[in-house]
C-alpha angles and dihedrals in degrees: 000000000000126000095257092056092046091051091048090049091050093050093043094048100039105032110116095005131118108204115192095213144008089254091057090047092049090050090054091050092047092049091052093048091050091047092049094046092050089057099047113125109210091200090065095057120098120257119263116277115236 
């Protein structure tokens, strides 16, 4: 994952939240990544570059 996506993920997941601990914050990030990965449509990805 490139830096732009990581920054976007961080802002999307953490914006407007008040996590009590790093563990709670990490759980929120992990939940979002699992949610996003479950909804990935492989047909919409670009073909491999040769």
